[in-house]
mmCIF file of the N, C-alpha and C atoms, coordinates in Angstrom:
data_MODEL
# 
_entry.id   MODEL 
# 
loop_
_atom_site.group_PDB 
_atom_site.id 
_atom_site.type_symbol 
_atom_site.label_atom_id 
_atom_site.label_alt_id 
_atom_site.label_comp_id 
_atom_site.label_asym_id 
_atom_site.label_entity_id 
_atom_site.label_seq_id 
_atom_site.pdbx_PDB_ins_code 
_atom_site.Cartn_x 
_atom_site.Cartn_y 
_atom_site.Cartn_z 
_atom_site.occupancy 
_atom_site.B_iso_or_equiv 
_atom_site.pdbx_formal_charge 
_atom_site.auth_seq_id 
_atom_site.auth_comp_id 
_atom_site.auth_asym_id 
_atom_site.auth_atom_id 
_atom_site.pdbx_PDB_model_num 
ATOM 1   N N  . MET A 1 1  ? 70.701 151.041 128.599 1.00 0.00 ? 1  MET A N  1 
ATOM 2   C CA . MET A 1 1  ? 69.716 150.855 127.415 1.00 0.00 ? 1  MET A CA 1 
ATOM 3   C C  . MET A 1 1  ? 68.476 150.628 128.064 1.00 0.00 ? 1  MET A C  1 
ATOM 4   N N  . THR A 1 2  ? 67.421 151.229 127.433 1.00 0.00 ? 2  THR A N  1 
ATOM 5   C CA . THR A 1 2  ? 66.392 150.709 127.664 1.00 0.00 ? 2  THR A CA 1 
ATOM 6   C C  . THR A 1 2  ? 65.475 149.564 126.940 1.00 0.00 ? 2  THR A C  1 
ATOM 7   N N  . ASP A 1 3  ? 64.332 149.138 127.714 1.00 0.00 ? 3  ASP A N  1 
ATOM 8   C CA . ASP A 1 3  ? 63.704 148.122 127.120 1.00 0.00 ? 3  ASP A CA 1 
ATOM 9   C C  . ASP A 1 3  ? 63.108 148.002 125.740 1.00 0.00 ? 3  ASP A C  1 
ATOM 10  N N  . ALA A 1 4  ? 63.113 149.397 125.730 1.00 0.00 ? 4  ALA A N  1 
ATOM 11  C CA . ALA A 1 4  ? 62.098 149.795 124.141 1.00 0.00 ? 4  ALA A CA 1 
ATOM 12  C C  . ALA A 1 4  ? 63.790 149.670 123.180 1.00 0.00 ? 4  ALA A C  1 
ATOM 13  N N  . LEU A 1 5  ? 64.721 149.838 123.505 1.00 0.00 ? 5  LEU A N  1 
ATOM 14  C CA . LEU A 1 5  ? 65.769 150.103 122.779 1.00 0.00 ? 5  LEU A CA 1 
ATOM 15  C C  . LEU A 1 5  ? 66.382 148.704 122.368 1.00 0.00 ? 5  LEU A C  1 
ATOM 16  N N  . GLU A 1 6  ? 66.229 147.796 123.480 1.00 0.00 ? 6  GLU A N  1 
ATOM 17  C CA . GLU A 1 6  ? 66.485 146.589 123.504 1.00 0.00 ? 6  GLU A CA 1 
ATOM 18  C C  . GLU A 1 6  ? 65.432 145.729 122.435 1.00 0.00 ? 6  GLU A C  1 
ATOM 19  N N  . HIS A 1 7  ? 64.337 145.893 122.474 1.00 0.00 ? 7  HIS A N  1 
ATOM 20  C CA . HIS A 1 7  ? 63.671 145.299 121.548 1.00 0.00 ? 7  HIS A CA 1 
ATOM 21  C C  . HIS A 1 7  ? 63.866 145.968 120.219 1.00 0.00 ? 7  HIS A C  1 
ATOM 22  N N  . VAL A 1 8  ? 64.361 147.481 119.949 1.00 0.00 ? 8  VAL A N  1 
ATOM 23  C CA . VAL A 1 8  ? 64.911 147.565 118.614 1.00 0.00 ? 8  VAL A CA 1 
ATOM 24  C C  . VAL A 1 8  ? 65.815 146.834 118.075 1.00 0.00 ? 8  VAL A C  1 
ATOM 25  N N  . THR A 1 9  ? 67.129 146.690 119.251 1.00 0.00 ? 9  THR A N  1 
ATOM 26  C CA . THR A 1 9  ? 67.991 145.993 118.493 1.00 0.00 ? 9  THR A CA 1 
ATOM 27  C C  . THR A 1 9  ? 67.782 144.506 118.446 1.00 0.00 ? 9  THR A C  1 
ATOM 28  N N  . ALA A 1 10 ? 67.112 143.858 119.067 1.00 0.00 ? 10 ALA A N  1 
ATOM 29  C CA . ALA A 1 10 ? 66.701 142.453 118.736 1.00 0.00 ? 10 ALA A CA 1 
ATOM 30  C C  . ALA A 1 10 ? 66.013 142.480 117.574 1.00 0.00 ? 10 ALA A C  1 
ATOM 31  N N  . TRP A 1 11 ? 65.161 143.378 117.519 1.00 0.00 ? 11 TRP A N  1 
ATOM 32  C CA . TRP A 1 11 ? 64.409 143.314 115.691 1.00 0.00 ? 11 TRP A CA 1 
ATOM 33  C C  . TRP A 1 11 ? 65.372 143.706 114.586 1.00 0.00 ? 11 TRP A C  1 
ATOM 34  N N  . LEU A 1 12 ? 66.286 144.505 114.729 1.00 0.00 ? 12 LEU A N  1 
ATOM 35  C CA . LEU A 1 12 ? 67.554 144.471 113.923 1.00 0.00 ? 12 LEU A CA 1 
ATOM 36  C C  . LEU A 1 12 ? 68.677 143.268 113.748 1.00 0.00 ? 12 LEU A C  1 
ATOM 37  N N  . LEU A 1 13 ? 68.741 142.680 114.784 1.00 0.00 ? 13 LEU A N  1 
ATOM 38  C CA . LEU A 1 13 ? 69.514 141.500 114.850 1.00 0.00 ? 13 LEU A CA 1 
ATOM 39  C C  . LEU A 1 13 ? 68.960 140.173 114.128 1.00 0.00 ? 13 LEU A C  1 
ATOM 40  N N  . ALA A 1 14 ? 67.656 140.137 114.073 1.00 0.00 ? 14 ALA A N  1 
ATOM 41  C CA . ALA A 1 14 ? 66.745 139.190 114.002 1.00 0.00 ? 14 ALA A CA 1 
ATOM 42  C C  . ALA A 1 14 ? 66.811 139.224 112.541 1.00 0.00 ? 14 ALA A C  1 
ATOM 43  N N  . ARG A 1 15 ? 67.252 140.380 112.124 1.00 0.00 ? 15 ARG A N  1 
ATOM 44  C CA . ARG A 1 15 ? 67.044 140.762 110.445 1.00 0.00 ? 15 ARG A CA 1 
ATOM 45  C C  . ARG A 1 15 ? 68.291 140.614 110.171 1.00 0.00 ? 15 ARG A C  1 
ATOM 46  N N  . HIS A 1 16 ? 69.311 140.520 110.464 1.00 0.00 ? 16 HIS A N  1 
ATOM 47  C CA . HIS A 1 16 ? 70.949 140.517 110.703 1.00 0.00 ? 16 HIS A CA 1 
ATOM 48  C C  . HIS A 1 16 ? 71.397 139.448 111.309 1.00 0.00 ? 16 HIS A C  1 
ATOM 49  N N  . PRO A 1 17 ? 71.454 138.270 111.027 1.00 0.00 ? 17 PRO A N  1 
ATOM 50  C CA . PRO A 1 17 ? 71.577 136.746 112.122 1.00 0.00 ? 17 PRO A CA 1 
ATOM 51  C C  . PRO A 1 17 ? 73.377 136.948 111.889 1.00 0.00 ? 17 PRO A C  1 
ATOM 52  N N  . ASP A 1 18 ? 73.688 137.889 110.949 1.00 0.00 ? 18 ASP A N  1 
ATOM 53  C CA . ASP A 1 18 ? 75.418 137.315 110.947 1.00 0.00 ? 18 ASP A CA 1 
ATOM 54  C C  . ASP A 1 18 ? 75.800 138.536 111.730 1.00 0.00 ? 18 ASP A C  1 
ATOM 55  N N  . LEU A 1 19 ? 75.128 139.372 112.439 1.00 0.00 ? 19 LEU A N  1 
ATOM 56  C CA . LEU A 1 19 ? 75.922 140.477 113.074 1.00 0.00 ? 19 LEU A CA 1 
ATOM 57  C C  . LEU A 1 19 ? 75.778 139.323 114.707 1.00 0.00 ? 19 LEU A C  1 
ATOM 58  N N  . SER A 1 20 ? 76.803 140.399 115.572 1.00 0.00 ? 20 SER A N  1 
ATOM 59  C CA . SER A 1 20 ? 76.568 139.422 116.985 1.00 0.00 ? 20 SER A CA 1 
ATOM 60  C C  . SER A 1 20 ? 76.193 140.810 117.988 1.00 0.00 ? 20 SER A C  1 
ATOM 61  N N  . GLY A 1 21 ? 75.940 142.387 117.235 1.00 0.00 ? 21 GLY A N  1 
ATOM 62  C CA . GLY A 1 21 ? 75.923 143.354 118.228 1.00 0.00 ? 21 GLY A CA 1 
ATOM 63  C C  . GLY A 1 21 ? 75.696 144.288 117.249 1.00 0.00 ? 21 GLY A C  1 
ATOM 64  N N  . ILE A 1 22 ? 75.349 145.429 117.759 1.00 0.00 ? 22 ILE A N  1 
ATOM 65  C CA . ILE A 1 22 ? 75.450 146.846 117.130 1.00 0.00 ? 22 ILE A CA 1 
ATOM 66  C C  . ILE A 1 22 ? 75.654 147.788 118.153 1.00 0.00 ? 22 ILE A C  1 
ATOM 67  N N  . ASP A 1 23 ? 76.538 148.431 117.578 1.00 0.00 ? 23 ASP A N  1 
ATOM 68  C CA . ASP A 1 23 ? 77.024 149.576 118.389 1.00 0.00 ? 23 ASP A CA 1 
ATOM 69  C C  . ASP A 1 23 ? 75.978 150.662 118.558 1.00 0.00 ? 23 ASP A C  1 
ATOM 70  N N  . PRO A 1 24 ? 76.013 151.343 119.757 1.00 0.00 ? 24 PRO A N  1 
ATOM 71  C CA . PRO A 1 24 ? 75.005 152.640 119.702 1.00 0.00 ? 24 PRO A CA 1 
ATOM 72  C C  . PRO A 1 24 ? 75.042 153.448 118.757 1.00 0.00 ? 24 PRO A C  1 
ATOM 73  N N  . ASP A 1 25 ? 76.210 153.595 118.215 1.00 0.00 ? 25 ASP A N  1 
ATOM 74  C CA . ASP A 1 25 ? 76.555 155.051 117.317 1.00 0.00 ? 25 ASP A CA 1 
ATOM 75  C C  . ASP A 1 25 ? 76.661 154.706 115.900 1.00 0.00 ? 25 ASP A C  1 
ATOM 76  N N  . ASP A 1 26 ? 76.753 153.295 115.409 1.00 0.00 ? 26 ASP A N  1 
ATOM 77  C CA . ASP A 1 26 ? 76.679 152.879 114.232 1.00 0.00 ? 26 ASP A CA 1 
ATOM 78  C C  . ASP A 1 26 ? 75.315 153.502 113.341 1.00 0.00 ? 26 ASP A C  1 
ATOM 79  N N  . ASP A 1 27 ? 75.628 153.873 112.427 1.00 0.00 ? 27 ASP A N  1 
ATOM 80  C CA . ASP A 1 27 ? 74.791 154.676 111.358 1.00 0.00 ? 27 ASP A CA 1 
ATOM 81  C C  . ASP A 1 27 ? 73.774 153.459 110.741 1.00 0.00 ? 27 ASP A C  1 
ATOM 82  N N  . LEU A 1 28 ? 72.537 153.397 111.210 1.00 0.00 ? 28 LEU A N  1 
ATOM 83  C CA . LEU A 1 28 ? 71.626 152.351 110.592 1.00 0.00 ? 28 LEU A CA 1 
ATOM 84  C C  . LEU A 1 28 ? 71.480 152.171 109.215 1.00 0.00 ? 28 LEU A C  1 
ATOM 85  N N  . ILE A 1 29 ? 71.473 153.390 108.758 1.00 0.00 ? 29 ILE A N  1 
ATOM 86  C CA . ILE A 1 29 ? 70.678 153.839 107.414 1.00 0.00 ? 29 ILE A CA 1 
ATOM 87  C C  . ILE A 1 29 ? 72.235 152.972 106.099 1.00 0.00 ? 29 ILE A C  1 
ATOM 88  N N  . GLU A 1 30 ? 73.346 153.776 106.661 1.00 0.00 ? 30 GLU A N  1 
ATOM 89  C CA . GLU A 1 30 ? 74.420 153.807 105.912 1.00 0.00 ? 30 GLU A CA 1 
ATOM 90  C C  . GLU A 1 30 ? 74.785 152.350 105.996 1.00 0.00 ? 30 GLU A C  1 
ATOM 91  N N  . SER A 1 31 ? 74.880 151.798 106.844 1.00 0.00 ? 31 SER A N  1 
ATOM 92  C CA . SER A 1 31 ? 75.366 150.277 107.205 1.00 0.00 ? 31 SER A CA 1 
ATOM 93  C C  . SER A 1 31 ? 74.389 149.450 106.524 1.00 0.00 ? 31 SER A C  1 
ATOM 94  N N  . ARG A 1 32 ? 73.226 149.985 106.094 1.00 0.00 ? 32 ARG A N  1 
ATOM 95  C CA . ARG A 1 32 ? 71.844 149.040 105.131 1.00 0.00 ? 32 ARG A CA 1 
ATOM 96  C C  . ARG A 1 32 ? 71.392 147.944 106.449 1.00 0.00 ? 32 ARG A C  1 
ATOM 97  N N  . LEU A 1 33 ? 71.435 148.442 107.786 1.00 0.00 ? 33 LEU A N  1 
ATOM 98  C CA . LEU A 1 33 ? 70.978 147.765 108.563 1.00 0.00 ? 33 LEU A CA 1 
ATOM 99  C C  . LEU A 1 33 ? 69.135 147.951 108.652 1.00 0.00 ? 33 LEU A C  1 
ATOM 100 N N  . ILE A 1 34 ? 68.980 149.204 107.944 1.00 0.00 ? 34 ILE A N  1 
ATOM 101 C CA . ILE A 1 34 ? 67.561 149.625 107.937 1.00 0.00 ? 34 ILE A CA 1 
ATOM 102 C C  . ILE A 1 34 ? 67.590 150.128 106.309 1.00 0.00 ? 34 ILE A C  1 
ATOM 103 N N  . ASP A 1 35 ? 66.803 149.550 105.676 1.00 0.00 ? 35 ASP A N  1 
ATOM 104 C CA . ASP A 1 35 ? 66.732 149.591 104.211 1.00 0.00 ? 35 ASP A CA 1 
ATOM 105 C C  . ASP A 1 35 ? 65.203 150.538 103.549 1.00 0.00 ? 35 ASP A C  1 
ATOM 106 N N  . SER A 1 36 ? 64.892 150.912 102.607 1.00 0.00 ? 36 SER A N  1 
ATOM 107 C CA . SER A 1 36 ? 63.804 151.368 102.494 1.00 0.00 ? 36 SER A CA 1 
ATOM 108 C C  . SER A 1 36 ? 62.782 150.351 102.425 1.00 0.00 ? 36 SER A C  1 
ATOM 109 N N  . LEU A 1 37 ? 62.881 149.270 102.300 1.00 0.00 ? 37 LEU A N  1 
ATOM 110 C CA . LEU A 1 37 ? 61.893 148.052 102.649 1.00 0.00 ? 37 LEU A CA 1 
ATOM 111 C C  . LEU A 1 37 ? 61.672 147.976 103.752 1.00 0.00 ? 37 LEU A C  1 
ATOM 112 N N  . GLY A 1 38 ? 62.311 148.000 104.738 1.00 0.00 ? 38 GLY A N  1 
ATOM 113 C CA . GLY A 1 38 ? 62.186 147.662 106.218 1.00 0.00 ? 38 GLY A CA 1 
ATOM 114 C C  . GLY A 1 38 ? 61.677 149.073 106.962 1.00 0.00 ? 38 GLY A C  1 
ATOM 115 N N  . PHE A 1 39 ? 61.895 150.269 106.503 1.00 0.00 ? 39 PHE A N  1 
ATOM 116 C CA . PHE A 1 39 ? 61.813 151.190 107.327 1.00 0.00 ? 39 PHE A CA 1 
ATOM 117 C C  . PHE A 1 39 ? 60.501 151.582 107.676 1.00 0.00 ? 39 PHE A C  1 
ATOM 118 N N  . LEU A 1 40 ? 59.504 151.104 106.810 1.00 0.00 ? 40 LEU A N  1 
ATOM 119 C CA . LEU A 1 40 ? 57.979 151.256 107.168 1.00 0.00 ? 40 LEU A CA 1 
ATOM 120 C C  . LEU A 1 40 ? 57.559 150.117 108.477 1.00 0.00 ? 40 LEU A C  1 
ATOM 121 N N  . GLU A 1 41 ? 58.175 148.816 108.224 1.00 0.00 ? 41 GLU A N  1 
ATOM 122 C CA . GLU A 1 41 ? 58.197 148.220 109.618 1.00 0.00 ? 41 GLU A CA 1 
ATOM 123 C C  . GLU A 1 41 ? 58.645 148.533 110.745 1.00 0.00 ? 41 GLU A C  1 
ATOM 124 N N  . PHE A 1 42 ? 60.162 149.162 110.614 1.00 0.00 ? 42 PHE A N  1 
ATOM 125 C CA . PHE A 1 42 ? 60.747 149.947 111.737 1.00 0.00 ? 42 PHE A CA 1 
ATOM 126 C C  . PHE A 1 42 ? 60.251 150.756 112.466 1.00 0.00 ? 42 PHE A C  1 
ATOM 127 N N  . LEU A 1 43 ? 59.462 151.653 111.681 1.00 0.00 ? 43 LEU A N  1 
ATOM 128 C CA . LEU A 1 43 ? 58.321 152.945 112.138 1.00 0.00 ? 43 LEU A CA 1 
ATOM 129 C C  . LEU A 1 43 ? 57.149 152.275 112.818 1.00 0.00 ? 43 LEU A C  1 
ATOM 130 N N  . ALA A 1 44 ? 56.926 151.210 112.539 1.00 0.00 ? 44 ALA A N  1 
ATOM 131 C CA . ALA A 1 44 ? 55.723 150.547 112.868 1.00 0.00 ? 44 ALA A CA 1 
ATOM 132 C C  . ALA A 1 44 ? 56.282 150.119 114.425 1.00 0.00 ? 44 ALA A C  1 
ATOM 133 N N  . LEU A 1 45 ? 57.235 149.371 114.400 1.00 0.00 ? 45 LEU A N  1 
ATOM 134 C CA . LEU A 1 45 ? 57.930 149.153 115.352 1.00 0.00 ? 45 LEU A CA 1 
ATOM 135 C C  . LEU A 1 45 ? 58.327 150.008 116.614 1.00 0.00 ? 45 LEU A C  1 
ATOM 136 N N  . ILE A 1 46 ? 58.850 151.359 116.480 1.00 0.00 ? 46 ILE A N  1 
ATOM 137 C CA . ILE A 1 46 ? 58.700 152.353 117.037 1.00 0.00 ? 46 ILE A CA 1 
ATOM 138 C C  . ILE A 1 46 ? 57.265 152.741 117.786 1.00 0.00 ? 46 ILE A C  1 
ATOM 139 N N  . GLU A 1 47 ? 56.361 153.018 116.870 1.00 0.00 ? 47 GLU A N  1 
ATOM 140 C CA . GLU A 1 47 ? 55.064 153.233 117.240 1.00 0.00 ? 47 GLU A CA 1 
ATOM 141 C C  . GLU A 1 47 ? 54.737 152.464 118.267 1.00 0.00 ? 47 GLU A C  1 
ATOM 142 N N  . ARG A 1 48 ? 54.510 151.223 118.245 1.00 0.00 ? 48 ARG A N  1 
ATOM 143 C CA . ARG A 1 48 ? 54.279 150.225 118.955 1.00 0.00 ? 48 ARG A CA 1 
ATOM 144 C C  . ARG A 1 48 ? 55.019 150.338 120.524 1.00 0.00 ? 48 ARG A C  1 
ATOM 145 N N  . LEU A 1 49 ? 56.359 150.846 120.186 1.00 0.00 ? 49 LEU A N  1 
ATOM 146 C CA . LEU A 1 49 ? 57.099 150.519 121.523 1.00 0.00 ? 49 LEU A CA 1 
ATOM 147 C C  . LEU A 1 49 ? 56.642 151.833 122.201 1.00 0.00 ? 49 LEU A C  1 
ATOM 148 N N  . THR A 1 50 ? 56.630 152.885 121.564 1.00 0.00 ? 50 THR A N  1 
ATOM 149 C CA . THR A 1 50 ? 56.179 154.284 122.280 1.00 0.00 ? 50 THR A CA 1 
ATOM 150 C C  . THR A 1 50 ? 54.730 155.070 122.409 1.00 0.00 ? 50 THR A C  1 
ATOM 151 N N  . GLY A 1 51 ? 53.911 153.797 121.891 1.00 0.00 ? 51 GLY A N  1 
ATOM 152 C CA . GLY A 1 51 ? 52.725 154.012 122.103 1.00 0.00 ? 51 GLY A CA 1 
ATOM 153 C C  . GLY A 1 51 ? 51.844 155.460 121.061 1.00 0.00 ? 51 GLY A C  1 
ATOM 154 N N  . ARG A 1 52 ? 52.720 155.881 120.152 1.00 0.00 ? 52 ARG A N  1 
ATOM 155 C CA . ARG A 1 52 ? 52.234 157.196 119.686 1.00 0.00 ? 52 ARG A CA 1 
ATOM 156 C C  . ARG A 1 52 ? 53.017 157.111 118.003 1.00 0.00 ? 52 ARG A C  1 
ATOM 157 N N  . PRO A 1 53 ? 52.151 157.678 117.251 1.00 0.00 ? 53 PRO A N  1 
ATOM 158 C CA . PRO A 1 53 ? 52.577 157.741 115.913 1.00 0.00 ? 53 PRO A CA 1 
ATOM 159 C C  . PRO A 1 53 ? 53.613 158.535 115.666 1.00 0.00 ? 53 PRO A C  1 
ATOM 160 N N  . VAL A 1 54 ? 54.781 158.398 114.800 1.00 0.00 ? 54 VAL A N  1 
ATOM 161 C CA . VAL A 1 54 ? 55.787 159.219 114.241 1.00 0.00 ? 54 VAL A CA 1 
ATOM 162 C C  . VAL A 1 54 ? 55.530 159.801 113.356 1.00 0.00 ? 54 VAL A C  1 
ATOM 163 N N  . ASP A 1 55 ? 56.103 161.055 113.341 1.00 0.00 ? 55 ASP A N  1 
ATOM 164 C CA . ASP A 1 55 ? 56.051 162.310 111.811 1.00 0.00 ? 55 ASP A CA 1 
ATOM 165 C C  . ASP A 1 55 ? 57.326 162.144 111.685 1.00 0.00 ? 55 ASP A C  1 
ATOM 166 N N  . VAL A 1 56 ? 57.650 161.290 110.714 1.00 0.00 ? 56 VAL A N  1 
ATOM 167 C CA . VAL A 1 56 ? 59.414 161.602 109.999 1.00 0.00 ? 56 VAL A CA 1 
ATOM 168 C C  . VAL A 1 56 ? 59.309 162.728 109.510 1.00 0.00 ? 56 VAL A C  1 
ATOM 169 N N  . GLU A 1 57 ? 58.601 163.500 108.704 1.00 0.00 ? 57 GLU A N  1 
ATOM 170 C CA . GLU A 1 57 ? 59.158 164.878 108.568 1.00 0.00 ? 57 GLU A CA 1 
ATOM 171 C C  . GLU A 1 57 ? 59.551 165.791 109.665 1.00 0.00 ? 57 GLU A C  1 
ATOM 172 N N  . ALA A 1 58 ? 58.637 165.734 110.539 1.00 0.00 ? 58 ALA A N  1 
ATOM 173 C CA . ALA A 1 58 ? 59.076 166.293 111.820 1.00 0.00 ? 58 ALA A CA 1 
ATOM 174 C C  . ALA A 1 58 ? 59.923 166.227 112.627 1.00 0.00 ? 58 ALA A C  1 
ATOM 175 N N  . THR A 1 59 ? 59.929 164.607 112.558 1.00 0.00 ? 59 THR A N  1 
ATOM 176 C CA . THR A 1 59 ? 61.126 164.441 113.460 1.00 0.00 ? 59 THR A CA 1 
ATOM 177 C C  . THR A 1 59 ? 62.757 164.663 112.854 1.00 0.00 ? 59 THR A C  1 
ATOM 178 N N  . GLY A 1 60 ? 62.629 164.180 111.942 1.00 0.00 ? 60 GLY A N  1 
ATOM 179 C CA . GLY A 1 60 ? 63.905 164.395 111.018 1.00 0.00 ? 60 GLY A CA 1 
ATOM 180 C C  . GLY A 1 60 ? 64.551 162.893 110.742 1.00 0.00 ? 60 GLY A C  1 
ATOM 181 N N  . ILE A 1 61 ? 65.001 162.684 109.656 1.00 0.00 ? 61 ILE A N  1 
ATOM 182 C CA . ILE A 1 61 ? 65.539 161.262 109.352 1.00 0.00 ? 61 ILE A CA 1 
ATOM 183 C C  . ILE A 1 61 ? 66.876 160.782 110.230 1.00 0.00 ? 61 ILE A C  1 
ATOM 184 N N  . ASP A 1 62 ? 67.595 162.081 110.786 1.00 0.00 ? 62 ASP A N  1 
ATOM 185 C CA . ASP A 1 62 ? 68.679 161.758 111.669 1.00 0.00 ? 62 ASP A CA 1 
ATOM 186 C C  . ASP A 1 62 ? 68.166 161.147 113.004 1.00 0.00 ? 62 ASP A C  1 
ATOM 187 N N  . CYS A 1 63 ? 67.127 161.294 113.470 1.00 0.00 ? 63 CYS A N  1 
ATOM 188 C CA . CYS A 1 63 ? 66.991 160.472 114.680 1.00 0.00 ? 63 CYS A CA 1 
ATOM 189 C C  . CYS A 1 63 ? 66.688 159.037 114.259 1.00 0.00 ? 63 CYS A C  1 
ATOM 190 N N  . PHE A 1 64 ? 66.569 158.631 113.434 1.00 0.00 ? 64 PHE A N  1 
ATOM 191 C CA . PHE A 1 64 ? 66.674 157.029 112.863 1.00 0.00 ? 64 PHE A CA 1 
ATOM 192 C C  . PHE A 1 64 ? 68.155 156.501 112.756 1.00 0.00 ? 64 PHE A C  1 
ATOM 193 N N  . ARG A 1 65 ? 68.823 157.264 112.691 1.00 0.00 ? 65 ARG A N  1 
ATOM 194 C CA . ARG A 1 65 ? 70.111 157.254 112.536 1.00 0.00 ? 65 ARG A CA 1 
ATOM 195 C C  . ARG A 1 65 ? 71.117 156.071 112.802 1.00 0.00 ? 65 ARG A C  1 
ATOM 196 N N  . SER A 1 66 ? 70.604 156.137 114.265 1.00 0.00 ? 66 SER A N  1 
ATOM 197 C CA . SER A 1 66 ? 71.227 155.139 115.089 1.00 0.00 ? 66 SER A CA 1 
ATOM 198 C C  . SER A 1 66 ? 70.998 155.133 116.645 1.00 0.00 ? 66 SER A C  1 
ATOM 199 N N  . LEU A 1 67 ? 71.036 153.869 117.090 1.00 0.00 ? 67 LEU A N  1 
ATOM 200 C CA . LEU A 1 67 ? 70.386 153.665 118.141 1.00 0.00 ? 67 LEU A CA 1 
ATOM 201 C C  . LEU A 1 67 ? 70.756 154.793 119.602 1.00 0.00 ? 67 LEU A C  1 
ATOM 202 N N  . SER A 1 68 ? 71.840 155.023 119.589 1.00 0.00 ? 68 SER A N  1 
ATOM 203 C CA . SER A 1 68 ? 71.784 156.599 120.236 1.00 0.00 ? 68 SER A CA 1 
ATOM 204 C C  . SER A 1 68 ? 70.588 157.432 120.179 1.00 0.00 ? 68 SER A C  1 
ATOM 205 N N  . ASN A 1 69 ? 70.669 158.091 118.838 1.00 0.00 ? 69 ASN A N  1 
ATOM 206 C CA . ASN A 1 69 ? 69.867 159.070 118.226 1.00 0.00 ? 69 ASN A CA 1 
ATOM 207 C C  . ASN A 1 69 ? 68.239 158.371 118.606 1.00 0.00 ? 69 ASN A C  1 
ATOM 208 N N  . LEU A 1 70 ? 67.924 157.235 118.622 1.00 0.00 ? 70 LEU A N  1 
ATOM 209 C CA . LEU A 1 70 ? 66.257 157.113 118.635 1.00 0.00 ? 70 LEU A CA 1 
ATOM 210 C C  . LEU A 1 70 ? 66.185 156.821 119.969 1.00 0.00 ? 70 LEU A C  1 
ATOM 211 N N  . ASP A 1 71 ? 67.116 156.570 121.007 1.00 0.00 ? 71 ASP A N  1 
ATOM 212 C CA . ASP A 1 71 ? 67.167 156.541 122.798 1.00 0.00 ? 71 ASP A CA 1 
ATOM 213 C C  . ASP A 1 71 ? 66.657 157.789 122.940 1.00 0.00 ? 71 ASP A C  1 
ATOM 214 N N  . ARG A 1 72 ? 67.398 158.954 122.164 1.00 0.00 ? 72 ARG A N  1 
ATOM 215 C CA . ARG A 1 72 ? 67.222 160.236 122.823 1.00 0.00 ? 72 ARG A CA 1 
ATOM 216 C C  . ARG A 1 72 ? 65.650 160.644 122.321 1.00 0.00 ? 72 ARG A C  1 
ATOM 217 N N  . ALA A 1 73 ? 65.712 160.463 121.185 1.00 0.00 ? 73 ALA A N  1 
ATOM 218 C CA . ALA A 1 73 ? 64.306 160.900 120.633 1.00 0.00 ? 73 ALA A CA 1 
ATOM 219 C C  . ALA A 1 73 ? 62.964 160.347 120.802 1.00 0.00 ? 73 ALA A C  1 
ATOM 220 N N  . PHE A 1 74 ? 63.045 159.340 121.246 1.00 0.00 ? 74 PHE A N  1 
ATOM 221 C CA . PHE A 1 74 ? 61.782 158.158 121.510 1.00 0.00 ? 74 PHE A CA 1 
ATOM 222 C C  . PHE A 1 74 ? 61.706 157.500 122.519 1.00 0.00 ? 74 PHE A C  1 
ATOM 223 N N  . PHE A 1 75 ? 62.843 157.336 123.328 1.00 0.00 ? 75 PHE A N  1 
ATOM 224 C CA . PHE A 1 75 ? 62.672 156.398 124.312 1.00 0.00 ? 75 PHE A CA 1 
ATOM 225 C C  . PHE A 1 75 ? 63.380 156.949 125.949 1.00 0.00 ? 75 PHE A C  1 
ATOM 226 N N  . ALA A 1 76 ? 63.970 158.160 125.764 1.00 0.00 ? 76 ALA A N  1 
ATOM 227 C CA . ALA A 1 76 ? 64.450 158.893 126.843 1.00 0.00 ? 76 ALA A CA 1 
ATOM 228 C C  . ALA A 1 76 ? 63.372 159.535 127.970 1.00 0.00 ? 76 ALA A C  1 
ATOM 229 N N  . ALA A 1 77 ? 63.366 159.483 128.856 1.00 0.00 ? 77 ALA A N  1 
ATOM 230 C CA . ALA A 1 77 ? 62.502 159.958 129.971 1.00 0.00 ? 77 ALA A CA 1 
ATOM 231 C C  . ALA A 1 77 ? 62.652 161.411 129.916 1.00 0.00 ? 77 ALA A C  1 
# 
């Protein structure tokens, strides 16, 4: 797991203190770990970690569905 992905995981767990961890393949949207209100904050976090803006339309929503997808789309070398 990359440092950036660890930051994303910590951000999600801080918002869901009832969880002890998140499986890399859990659907973050279906499980409501990311909701419509938190999505903009989530995007801002990804932009801060990558150092570049995120175009959701060009990227597609599936890139945000799991930690594995996020890693591949934004943090993999």
